[in-house]
C-alpha positions as CSV (number, residue, x, y, z in Angstrom):
1,M,73.5,4.8,86.6
2,E,76.3,3.2,88.5
3,I,79.5,5.0,89.4
4,G,83.0,3.5,89.1
5,I,86.5,4.7,89.3
6,T,89.7,4.4,87.4
7,L,93.3,4.8,88.5
8,F,96.4,4.8,86.4
9,A,98.1,2.3,88.7
10,T,101.9,2.5,89.0
11,D,104.6,1.7,91.5
12,Q,104.3,5.3,92.8
13,S,100.6,5.6,93.0
14,M,98.3,4.3,95.7
15,S,97.9,0.6,95.4
16,P,95.0,-0.4,93.3
17,V,94.4,-3.3,95.8
18,D,94.0,-0.8,98.6
19,L,92.0,1.4,96.4
20,A,89.6,-1.4,95.5
21,V,89.0,-2.1,99.3
22,E,88.3,1.7,99.9
23,A,86.2,2.1,96.8
24,E,84.0,-1.0,97.7
25,A,83.5,0.3,101.2
26,R,82.2,3.5,99.8
27,G,79.7,1.9,97.5
28,F,81.5,2.4,94.1
29,A,80.5,-0.2,91.5
30,S,83.8,-0.8,89.8
31,I,87.4,-0.1,89.5
32,Y,89.4,0.0,86.3
33,V,93.2,0.0,85.6
34,P,95.1,0.4,82.3
35,E,97.7,-1.7,80.6
36,H,101.1,-0.9,79.1
37,T,103.9,-3.5,79.0
38,H,106.5,-0.9,78.3
39,I,107.1,2.4,76.7
40,P,109.8,2.6,74.1
41,V,111.9,5.8,74.6
42,S,112.0,6.7,71.0
43,R,108.6,8.4,71.3
44,R,107.8,8.3,67.7
45,T,104.1,8.1,68.6
46,P,102.8,11.3,70.2
47,P,101.0,11.2,73.5
48,P,97.3,10.3,73.2
49,T,96.3,13.2,75.4
50,G,97.6,15.8,72.9
51,E,100.3,17.1,75.4
52,T,103.9,17.5,74.4
53,E,105.3,15.2,76.8
54,L,104.1,11.8,77.8
55,A,102.9,11.6,81.4
56,E,105.3,9.8,83.8
57,E,102.7,7.2,84.8
58,Y,102.7,5.7,81.3
59,K,106.3,4.6,82.0
60,R,105.4,2.8,85.3
61,S,102.2,0.9,84.7
62,L,101.5,-2.1,87.0
63,D,100.4,-5.3,85.3
64,P,96.6,-4.9,85.4
65,Y,95.7,-8.6,85.6
66,I,97.9,-9.4,88.5
67,A,96.7,-6.2,90.2
68,L,93.0,-7.1,89.7
69,A,93.7,-10.7,90.9
70,A,95.1,-9.2,94.1
71,A,92.2,-6.9,94.4
72,A,89.8,-9.8,94.0
73,S,91.4,-11.6,97.0
74,V,90.4,-8.7,99.4
75,T,87.0,-7.6,98.0
76,G,83.7,-9.2,97.4
77,R,81.4,-7.1,95.4
78,I,83.2,-4.5,93.3
79,R,83.7,-5.3,89.7
80,L,87.2,-5.4,88.5
81,G,88.1,-4.0,85.1
82,T,90.9,-3.2,82.6
83,G,90.6,0.2,81.1
84,I,92.1,-0.4,78.8
85,G,93.6,-3.8,78.0
86,L,95.8,-4.4,75.0
87,V,94.6,-7.8,73.6
88,A,96.9,-7.6,70.4
89,Q,100.0,-7.9,72.6
90,H,99.0,-11.2,74.2
91,D,99.3,-14.8,73.2
92,T,95.7,-15.9,72.6
93,L,95.8,-19.3,74.5
94,T,97.6,-18.0,77.4
95,F,95.6,-14.9,77.7
96,A,92.3,-16.9,77.5
97,K,93.3,-18.9,80.5
98,Q,94.4,-15.9,82.5
99,I,91.2,-14.1,81.9
100,A,89.1,-17.1,82.6
101,T,91.1,-17.7,85.9
102,L,90.7,-14.2,87.0
103,D,86.9,-14.3,86.4
104,R,86.7,-17.6,88.1
105,L,88.7,-16.6,91.2
106,S,86.9,-13.2,91.5
107,G,83.5,-14.9,91.5
108,G,82.5,-13.4,88.0
109,R,83.5,-9.9,88.6
110,L,85.9,-9.3,85.8
111,V,85.2,-6.6,83.1
112,L,87.5,-6.8,80.1
113,G,87.8,-3.3,78.8
114,I,89.8,-3.5,75.7
115,G,91.2,-1.3,73.0
116,F,93.2,-1.6,69.7
117,G,96.3,0.4,71.0
118,W,97.7,3.8,70.2
119,N,101.4,3.3,70.8
120,R,103.0,2.1,67.6
121,E,106.4,1.3,69.1
122,E,105.0,-0.7,71.9
123,M,102.9,-2.8,69.5
124,E,105.7,-3.2,67.1
125,N,107.9,-4.6,69.9
126,H,105.3,-7.3,70.4
127,G,105.4,-8.2,66.7
128,V,102.0,-6.6,65.9
129,D,101.4,-5.2,62.4
130,V,99.9,-1.8,63.5
131,K,97.8,-1.4,60.3
132,R,96.1,-4.7,61.0
133,R,95.7,-4.6,64.7
134,R,91.9,-4.4,64.6
135,A,91.6,-7.5,62.6
136,L,94.1,-9.2,64.9
137,V,92.1,-8.2,68.1
138,R,88.9,-9.4,66.6
139,E,90.3,-12.9,65.8
140,K,91.8,-13.2,69.3
141,M,88.6,-12.2,70.9
142,L,86.6,-14.7,68.8
143,A,89.1,-17.4,69.5
144,M,89.1,-16.7,73.3
145,Q,85.3,-16.7,73.4
146,A,85.3,-20.2,71.9
147,L,87.6,-21.4,74.5
148,W,85.6,-19.8,77.3
149,S,82.2,-21.2,76.2
150,Q,82.9,-24.5,74.5
151,E,83.9,-27.8,76.0
152,V,86.1,-28.5,73.0
153,A,87.2,-25.4,71.0
154,S,89.2,-25.0,67.8
155,F,90.0,-21.9,65.7
156,E,91.2,-21.4,62.2
157,G,91.9,-17.8,61.2
158,E,94.4,-15.6,59.5
159,F,96.2,-14.8,62.7
160,V,95.0,-17.3,65.3
161,R,94.9,-21.1,64.8
162,F,94.7,-23.9,67.2
163,E,93.4,-27.5,66.9
164,A,90.4,-28.9,68.9
165,S,91.4,-28.5,72.5
166,W,90.2,-28.5,76.1
167,Q,90.8,-25.4,78.2
168,W,89.6,-25.1,81.8
169,P,88.6,-23.2,83.9
170,K,85.8,-21.6,82.2
171,P,84.8,-18.1,83.3
172,V,81.9,-17.8,85.8
173,Q,80.3,-15.2,83.4
174,Q,79.1,-17.1,80.2
175,P,79.5,-17.1,77.4
176,R,82.2,-14.6,78.2
177,P,83.1,-11.9,80.8
178,R,81.7,-8.5,80.0
179,I,83.6,-7.1,77.1
180,L,83.8,-3.3,76.6
181,I,85.7,-1.7,73.8
182,G,87.2,1.8,73.9
183,G,87.8,3.9,71.0
184,A,86.6,6.8,68.8
185,A,83.0,6.6,67.5
186,G,82.5,5.4,64.0
187,P,81.1,2.4,62.0
188,V,84.3,0.3,62.2
189,L,84.4,0.5,66.1
190,F,80.5,0.0,66.3
191,D,80.7,-3.1,64.1
192,H,83.4,-4.6,66.4
193,I,81.3,-3.8,69.5
194,S,78.2,-5.3,68.0
195,E,79.9,-8.5,66.9
196,Y,81.9,-9.6,69.9
197,A,81.6,-7.2,72.8
198,D,78.9,-6.0,75.3
199,G,79.4,-2.2,75.2
200,W,81.5,0.9,74.7
201,L,84.0,2.8,76.8
202,P,83.8,6.3,75.3
203,I,86.3,8.9,76.4
204,G,84.7,12.4,76.3
205,G,81.2,13.4,75.9
206,A,81.2,15.5,72.8
207,G,78.6,14.1,70.2
208,L,78.0,11.1,72.5
209,K,74.2,11.2,72.2
210,Q,74.3,11.1,68.4
211,S,77.0,8.4,68.5
212,L,75.0,6.3,70.8
213,G,72.1,6.3,68.2
214,E,74.5,5.0,65.6
215,L,75.8,2.3,67.9
216,R,72.3,1.2,68.8
217,R,71.3,0.8,65.2
218,A,74.4,-1.3,64.5
219,W,73.6,-3.3,67.6
220,E,70.2,-4.0,66.7
221,A,71.2,-4.8,63.1
222,R,73.0,-7.9,64.5
223,G,69.9,-8.9,66.3
224,R,71.1,-8.1,69.8
225,D,68.9,-6.9,72.7
226,P,68.9,-3.1,72.9
227,A,68.6,-3.3,76.7
228,S,71.9,-5.3,77.0
229,L,74.2,-2.6,75.5
230,H,76.4,-1.3,78.3
231,I,77.8,2.2,77.9
232,A,80.3,3.5,80.4
233,P,82.1,6.8,79.8
234,M,85.7,6.3,80.9
235,G,88.1,8.7,82.8
236,V,85.4,11.3,83.6
237,L,86.2,14.3,85.5
238,P,82.8,14.7,87.1
239,D,80.3,17.3,87.8
240,A,76.6,16.7,88.6
241,E,75.4,18.2,85.3
242,K,77.7,15.9,83.3
243,L,76.6,12.7,85.2
244,D,73.0,13.6,84.9
245,Y,73.5,13.9,81.2
246,Y,75.1,10.6,80.9
247,A,72.3,9.0,82.8
248,S,69.7,10.7,80.6
249,I,71.1,9.3,77.3
250,G,71.1,5.7,78.7
251,C,74.8,5.2,80.1
252,A,74.8,2.3,82.5
253,E,77.9,3.3,84.3
254,A,80.2,6.4,84.5
255,V,83.9,5.7,85.4
256,L,85.3,8.7,87.4
257,R,89.1,9.5,87.2
258,V,91.1,9.5,90.5
259,P,94.7,10.9,90.4
260,S,97.7,8.7,89.8
261,A,99.1,9.7,93.2
262,S,99.7,8.6,96.7
263,R,97.0,7.4,99.2
264,D,97.0,10.8,100.9
265,R,96.0,12.4,97.6
266,V,93.7,9.8,96.3
267,L,91.5,9.2,99.3
268,P,90.2,12.8,99.6
269,V,89.1,12.7,96.0
270,L,87.4,9.3,96.5
271,D,85.6,10.8,99.6
272,E,84.5,13.8,97.7
273,Y,83.1,11.6,94.8
274,A,81.3,9.3,97.3
275,S,79.7,12.3,99.0
276,R,78.7,14.2,95.9
277,Y,77.6,11.3,93.7
278,L,76.8,8.3,95.9
279,G,75.4,10.2,98.9
280,R,77.9,8.6,101.3
């Protein structure tokens, strides 16, 4: 099982560009950063962590795609992921080109970790109908995959429509960059993963073994190769027993959390993880 890291990248944290360099040097397989365009101050939506107050870093997120492009320019091996990207909040045609360009310039190292969103106000400010966001994300993903993999692509859906068009560059990874979806276990999520993605970003390990069985059945029902399903628990606060468990149930990757903090605080955590879990 590979080991990656995730940083809530902000204007006050260690630079994700510098962290990508340090993580690659220590042998980590991947780095993931999250996405929020803004956080409305109304706070009608409670924090996803269950805490009373929303953590400060949510207000200060860097743009993950620009951050990962910068990281790509100074690294050569480490995979570069969003954890989690908010597809519903993007224009489909523009986003498809951004993602393809990032995968192309990184040499095929992009991992597009996506979700359906939790912050109602943020989505509403983008004109998203919160109740229909899963259907919206599905169409956007299918439309982008057509653009990434076909010389001439068109799409006619409920939310996304464009006429027969050329769009280059194509991503290095074909027919698409690796797509991982985050969210709570259940048949709706597993149907999305099986239809247009390559794996799951679960948060938390409770009930994971049983859920993986359900996901694998949904995956195989669509005729997909069981060996290709990529499971990567996200935001893990690790210990050896937990990581051994993830490996034993077939997880391909575990993404360990480092603090959203300064370089002086982040690097000792990175060194500890490398020593304990990578033997560095």
